[in-house]
C-alpha positions in Angstrom: -93.7 -121.4 12.4 -95.2 -118.4 13.5 -92.6 -115.8 12.9 -92.1 -116.8 9.3 -91.7 -113.6 7.2 -93.5 -113.2 4.1 -91.5 -112.2 1.0 -91.3 -108.7 0.5 -93.3 -108.6 -3.0 -95.6 -110.8 -1.6 -99.1 -109.4 -1.0 -101.4 -110.3 1.7 -105.1 -109.5 1.8 -104.3 -107.2 4.5 -102.1 -105.5 2.2 -104.9 -104.4 -0.2 -106.9 -102.9 2.3 -106.4 -99.0 2.2 -108.2 -97.2 5.3 -110.9 -94.9 4.1 -109.8 -91.1 4.1 -106.0 -91.9 3.9 -103.8 -90.4 1.3 -101.8 -92.8 -0.9 -98.7 -90.7 -2.1 -96.7 -92.3 -4.6 -93.9 -94.5 -3.7 -91.2 -92.5 -5.5 -92.4 -89.5 -3.2 -91.6 -90.8 0.0 -88.5 -93.0 -0.7 -86.3 -91.6 1.9 -89.0 -92.3 4.7 -89.3 -95.8 3.0 -85.6 -96.7 3.1 -84.9 -94.8 6.9 -87.5 -97.5 7.8 -85.4 -100.2 6.7 -82.5 -98.8 8.3 -84.4 -98.2 11.6 -85.6 -101.9 11.6 -81.9 -102.8 11.1 -80.7 -101.0 14.1 -83.1 -102.5 15.9 -82.6 -105.9 15.3 -79.3 -106.0 15.8 -79.2 -104.2 19.5 -78.9 -106.6 22.2 -81.4 -107.5 23.8 -83.3 -106.8 20.1 -86.3 -104.5 19.6 -89.2 -106.5 18.3 -89.9 -105.1 14.6 -92.7 -105.9 12.2 -92.1 -109.2 10.5 -92.9 -108.3 7.0 -89.8 -105.7 7.4 -87.7 -107.7 9.3 -86.6 -109.5 6.1 -86.0 -106.6 4.3 -83.3 -105.3 6.9 -80.6 -106.9 5.1 -80.8 -104.7 2.2 -78.4 -102.4 1.8 -80.6 -100.2 -0.8 -84.4 -100.8 -0.7 -85.4 -102.7 -3.9 -88.0 -100.9 -5.9 -90.2 -103.8 -5.7 -90.6 -103.8 -1.7 -91.3 -100.2 -1.4 -94.9 -101.1 -1.1 -94.5 -103.2 1.6 -92.5 -100.8 3.8 -95.0 -98.1 3.2 -98.1 -100.5 4.3 -96.1 -101.4 7.4 -95.9 -97.6 8.3 -99.4 -97.1 7.8 -100.2 -100.3 9.8 -97.8 -100.2 12.6 -98.2 -96.8 14.7 -95.3 -97.7 17.0 -93.0 -98.4 14.5 -93.8 -95.2 12.5 -93.2 -93.4 15.6 -89.8 -94.6 16.4 -88.8 -94.4 12.6 -90.2 -90.4 12.9 -88.0 -90.1 15.8 -84.8 -90.6 14.0 -85.7 -87.5 11.7 -84.6 -85.1 14.6 -80.9 -86.4 14.1 -81.3 -87.5 10.2 -82.9 -84.6 8.1 -85.7 -86.1 5.3 -87.4 -84.4 2.2 -90.7 -82.6 3.3 -92.7 -85.2 1.9 -91.2 -88.0 4.0 -91.4 -86.2 7.0 -95.5 -85.5 6.5 -95.6 -89.0 5.9 -93.7 -90.0 8.9 -95.1 -87.6 11.4 -98.7 -87.0 9.9 -99.3 -83.8 11.8 -103.0 -82.3 11.0 -103.7 -81.1 7.4 -100.8 -83.3 6.5 -102.6 -84.9 3.7 -103.6 -82.0 1.8 -99.8 -80.9 1.9 -98.7 -84.0 0.4 -100.9 -84.0 -2.2 -99.5 -80.5 -3.1 -96.2 -82.0 -3.1 -97.5 -85.0 -5.3 -99.0 -82.3 -7.9 -95.9 -80.5 -7.7 -93.7 -83.2 -8.2 -95.6 -84.7 -11.0 -95.4 -81.4 -12.5 -92.3 -81.1 -12.3 -91.5 -84.4 -13.5 -93.6 -83.5 -16.4 -91.4 -80.6 -17.4 -88.7 -82.5 -17.2 -89.9 -85.1 -19.4 -91.0 -82.2 -22.0 -87.4 -80.6 -21.5 -85.9 -84.0 -22.3 -88.5 -84.6 -25.2 -87.5 -80.9 -26.4 -83.9 -82.0 -26.4 -84.1 -85.2 -28.2 -86.2 -83.4 -30.7 -83.3 -81.2 -31.3 -81.0 -83.9 -31.5 -83.0 -85.6 -33.9 -83.4 -82.5 -36.0 -79.9 -81.4 -36.0 -79.1 -85.0 -37.4 -81.6 -84.7 -39.8 -79.7 -81.6 -40.8 -76.3 -83.2 -40.8 -77.6 -86.3 -42.9 -79.1 -83.6 -45.4 -75.7 -81.7 -45.5 -73.9 -84.9 -46.2 -76.4 -86.1 -48.5 -75.9 -82.3 -50.7 -72.1 -83.3 -50.1 -72.3 -86.6 -51.5 -74.1 -85.2 -54.6 -72.2 -82.5 -55.5 -69.2 -85.1 -55.1 -71.0 -87.3 -57.6 -72.0 -84.5 -59.7 -68.1 -83.6 -59.9 -67.3 -87.3 -60.4 -70.0 -87.5 -63.4 -68.3 -84.0 -65.0 -65.0 -85.8 -65.0 -66.2 -89.0 -66.4 -67.6 -86.9 -69.2 -64.7 -85.2 -69.8 -62.5 -88.1 -69.6 -64.9 -90.0 -72.1 -64.7 -87.0 -74.4 -60.8 -87.0 -74.5 -60.5 -90.7 -74.9 -62.8 -90.3 -77.9 -61.0 -87.3 -79.2 -57.7 -89.3 -78.8 -59.1 -91.8 -80.8 -60.4 -90.4 -83.6 -56.9 -88.6 -83.7 -55.0 -92.0 -83.3 -57.4 -93.6 -86.2 -57.1 -90.2 -88.6 -52.8 -90.7 -88.1 -53.0 -94.4 -88.5 -54.8 -93.7 -91.8 -52.7 -91.3 -93.3 -49.7 -93.3 -92.3 -51.2 -96.3 -94.0 -51.5 -94.0 -97.2 -48.1 -92.9 -96.9 -46.9 -96.7 -96.2 -48.4 -98.0 -99.0 -47.1 -95.0 -101.4 -43.8 -95.7 -99.7 -44.0 -99.1 -100.8 -45.1 -98.2 -104.4 -42.4 -96.1 -104.7 -39.9 -99.0 -103.4 -40.8 -101.3 -105.8 -40.6 -98.8 -108.6 -37.1 -97.9 -107.7 -36.1 -101.7 -107.0 -37.4 -101.9 -110.7 -35.8 -99.3 -111.8 -32.0 -100.0 -110.4 -32.7 -103.7 -111.8 -33.4 -102.3 -114.9 -30.0 -100.0 -114.9 -28.0 -102.9 -113.8 -29.3 -105.2 -116.5 -28.6 -102.2 -119.3 -25.1 -102.0 -117.8 -24.4 -105.7 -118.0 -25.7 -105.9 -121.7 -23.6 -102.7 -122.8 -20.7 -103.5 -120.7 -20.0 -100.3 -119.7 -17.2 -100.4 -117.2 -17.9 -97.5 -115.2 -20.1 -95.4 -117.5 -23.2 -96.3 -115.4 -22.1 -97.4 -112.5 -23.0 -93.7 -110.7 -26.3 -94.0 -112.1 -26.5 -97.5 -110.8 -25.3 -96.6 -107.3 -27.7 -93.6 -107.3 -30.7 -95.9 -107.9 -29.6 -98.1 -105.3 -29.1 -95.3 -102.9 -32.9 -94.1 -103.9 -34.1 -97.8 -103.5 -32.3 -98.0 -99.9 -33.5 -94.6 -99.1 -37.2 -96.0 -100.3 -37.0 -98.9 -98.1 -35.8 -97.2 -94.8 -38.4 -94.9 -95.2 -41.3 -97.8 -95.3 -39.6 -99.5 -92.9 -39.8 -96.3 -90.8 -43.5 -95.7 -91.7 -44.4 -99.5 -91.1 -43.0 -99.1 -87.5 -44.6 -95.9 -86.9 -48.0 -97.4 -88.3 -47.8 -100.6 -85.8 -47.1 -98.4 -82.9 -50.0 -96.1 -83.6 -52.0 -99.5 -84.0 -51.2 -100.6 -80.5 -51.9 -97.3 -79.2 -55.4 -97.3 -80.9 -56.1 -100.9 -79.2 -55.2 -99.6 -75.8 -57.3 -96.4 -76.3 -60.2 -98.2 -77.7 -60.0 -100.3 -74.3 -59.9 -97.3 -72.2 -62.6 -95.9 -73.9 -64.6 -99.1 -73.3 -63.6 -99.4 -69.7 -65.1 -95.5 -69.3 -68.3 -96.7 -71.2 -68.7 -99.6 -69.1 -68.3 -97.5 -65.9 -70.6 -95.0 -67.0 -73.1 -97.4 -67.8 -72.7 -99.5 -64.5 -73.5 -96.0 -63.0 -76.9 -95.3 -64.4 -76.1 -92.5 -65.9 -76.7 -93.4 -69.3 -77.1 -96.2 -71.6 -74.0 -97.4 -72.9 -73.2 -96.6 -76.5 -72.1 -98.7 -78.7 -68.6 -99.4 -79.7 -67.9 -99.2 -83.8 -66.4 -101.8 -85.9 -63.1 -100.0 -85.7 -62.5 -100.4 -82.1 -60.3 -102.9 -80.9 -61.0 -106.0 -78.9 -60.3 -105.1 -75.2 -57.1 -106.6 -74.1 -56.7 -108.7 -71.1 -55.3 -106.2 -68.3 -51.4 -106.9 -67.7 -49.4 -105.6 -64.8 -46.7 -104.0 -66.1 -43.5 -103.4 -64.2 -42.6 -99.6 -62.9 -39.9 -98.1 -64.7 -37.0 -97.2 -62.4 -34.2 -93.9 -63.9 -30.7 -95.6 -64.6 -28.6 -94.9 -61.4 -26.0 -92.1 -61.5 -22.3 -92.7 -60.1 -21.7 -91.7 -56.8 -21.0 -87.8 -56.6 -22.6 -87.2 -59.7 -25.5 -84.8 -59.7 -28.8 -85.1 -62.1 -28.3 -81.6 -63.8 -24.4 -82.1 -64.2 -22.7 -82.5 -67.6 -21.2 -85.9 -66.0 -24.7 -87.0 -65.6 -25.5 -86.6 -69.6 -22.0 -88.2 -70.3 -22.7 -91.2 -68.3 -26.3 -91.7 -69.2 -25.4 -92.0 -73.1 -23.2 -95.0 -72.3 -25.4 -96.8 -70.4 -26.1 -100.0 -72.4 -29.2 -100.0 -73.7 -30.0 -96.5 -73.7 -32.5 -94.8 -75.9 -32.0 -91.0 -75.7 -34.8 -89.0 -76.8 -34.5 -85.5 -77.8 -36.9 -82.7 -78.1 -35.6 -81.3 -81.3 -37.0 -77.8 -81.9 -36.2 -77.3 -77.9 -32.9 -78.1 -78.5 -31.8 -76.5 -81.8 -34.0 -73.2 -81.2 -31.8 -72.5 -78.3 -28.7 -73.2 -79.9 -28.6 -72.6 -83.5 -31.4 -70.2 -83.7 -29.9 -68.1 -86.2 -29.8 -70.9 -88.9 -32.7 -72.0 -91.1 -34.9 -74.4 -89.9 -33.8 -77.1 -91.9 -30.0 -76.4 -91.4 -31.0 -76.8 -87.4 -32.3 -80.0 -88.1 -29.4 -81.3 -90.1 -26.8 -80.1 -87.6 -29.0 -81.9 -84.6 -29.0 -85.0 -86.4 -25.3 -85.1 -87.5 -24.2 -84.2 -83.7 -26.3 -87.4 -82.7 -24.9 -89.9 -85.3 -21.4 -88.6 -84.0 -22.8 -89.2 -80.1 -24.3 -92.5 -81.3 -21.0 -93.9 -83.0 -19.1 -92.8 -80.0 -21.5 -94.4 -76.9 -23.6 -97.0 -78.9 -26.7 -95.3 -77.6 -29.8 -95.2 -79.7 -31.2 -91.7 -80.6 -34.9 -90.7 -81.6 -35.5 -87.1 -82.4 -39.1 -86.0 -82.4 -39.8 -82.6 -84.1 -43.0 -80.1 -83.8 -45.4 -80.4 -86.9 -46.1 -83.0 -89.5 -43.5 -81.8 -92.0 -41.6 -84.3 -94.5 -38.1 -85.2 -93.7 -37.0 -84.5 -97.3 -34.6 -82.0 -95.9 -32.7 -84.2 -93.6 -29.9 -87.1 -94.4 -31.8 -90.3 -95.3 -32.7 -92.1 -92.4 -30.3 -95.4 -93.7 -27.1 -93.3 -93.2 -27.6 -92.7 -89.5 -28.7 -96.6 -88.3 -28.4 -95.4 -84.7 -30.1 -92.1 -85.2 -33.9 -91.7 -86.0 -36.1 -88.8 -86.3 -39.8 -87.9 -86.7 -42.4 -85.3 -86.7 -45.6 -85.2 -84.5 -48.8 -85.4 -85.7 -50.9 -82.3 -86.7 -52.2 -80.6 -83.6 -49.8 -82.8 -81.4 -46.9 -81.0 -79.7 -43.6 -83.1 -79.7 -43.6 -82.9 -75.6 -46.6 -85.3 -75.8 -45.7 -87.6 -78.2 -42.0 -87.8 -76.3 -43.9 -88.7 -73.2 -46.4 -91.0 -75.1 -43.0 -92.8 -76.4 -41.8 -93.2 -72.7 -45.1 -94.7 -71.3 -45.5 -97.0 -74.1 -41.7 -98.6 -73.7 -40.9 -101.9 -72.2 -40.2 -100.7 -68.5 -36.4 -102.7 -68.5 -35.4 -100.3 -71.4 -33.5 -97.3 -70.0 -34.9 -94.3 -71.6 -33.4 -90.5 -71.1 -35.2 -87.5 -72.4 -33.4 -84.2 -73.2 -35.4 -81.2 -73.2 -35.2 -77.8 -71.4 -39.3 -77.7 -71.4 -40.0 -78.4 -67.7 -43.2 -80.0 -68.1 -41.2 -82.6 -70.5 -38.7 -83.5 -68.0 -41.3 -83.4 -65.0 -43.2 -85.7 -66.9 -40.4 -88.2 -68.1 -39.5 -88.2 -64.1 -42.9 -89.2 -63.4 -42.8 -92.1 -65.7 -39.4 -93.5 -64.5 -37.2 -91.8 -67.0 -33.8 -89.9 -66.6 -34.3 -86.2 -67.8 -31.4 -84.0 -68.9 -31.5 -80.3 -70.4 -30.6 -78.7 -73.5 -27.1 -77.7 -72.0 -26.3 -80.8 -70.6 -27.2 -82.5 -74.3 -24.6 -79.9 -75.5 -21.8 -81.2 -73.2 -22.6 -85.1 -74.2 -22.7 -83.6 -78.1 -19.7 -81.9 -77.8 -21.2 -78.7 -79.3 -21.4 -75.5 -78.3 -24.5 -72.9 -79.0 -24.1 -70.4 -82.0 
């Protein structure tokens, strides 16, 4: 078929020949002229009767937008077919096109030189745009690098701060462990002394009973025997109290050792420093156990936390443990009395409260004093008292007890120290003030 059209991207041998002294402008510079040529070809083929158009452009008339691969074919058609180029150039009277396209279609005298100038200007402008784009890209990369540097510096500062916190925590845990070990050693010594004293008192009581039986004195030595028995019971109570305290501190030492080992492991895994050896006193790390969260005991409707009714209700909750900040209560209530009398008065009042409510009471006094001026513990079955270790405040001992107790055990902390009350509430315990406690004790200041 003579009219068969070659594909747009097919190049015939004639297409490779460029007439001598002809300028070959870049296709990108004369795109409007090439697209206008396709548009004119489409219009001419749709006329009735149709107007003949070059066969190489006939198949391109169906394209709405001229493909980039077909631009060379259209340009060569316009170069080779002057009649068709004249038809296209005539349309520029109605359709405005850029100067380069107009020159390519009309080809006036000197048009090649002007077209070369336009091509050079376009190339220079494109190079300038490329430089501008490259400059913008460089600025973006520079800004990104600066931003990454800032983020790295922030991450470095955060890592340094975390390392400082870890070091501080490690030192605190080590000091806590040393304090617990020292206290445990001291309690062991006291426990041994109390057990020795108990054995001596028991031996003396047995000897007194034997002498009374031999002499058959009806009541002459009864008072002595009763005194010996009381002393023996007192020694047994003190030994039991010290044994309980020692056991609790052993558990605290094991927990402190586990925390210390955790800190050392985390520090070593982060690569900050090699893990130091754990000495032989460190207890084996216990398996982590999920602990229940403590909940404060609920109050009856319309009873507020800071009311006397709240304290009266809490001390009657079954199984309630009442922890009292000893000197915080006595100094603000019986401050004019000697310190020993203050302690005795608080213990007596708590014994009455325990008898009325069945609550268990534990009083913590500041200072490592011997409780020689307070009633023997065996005479106050539901009331216990203790002194904080040297250098440790009663506040910390109270909060430590709350943290160690079973979460199912109801606990109320009595103190007017805000730090103690807030700390107790954060651990899930109830908290009352000194005036509330005095209301429950049925005592008045002074």
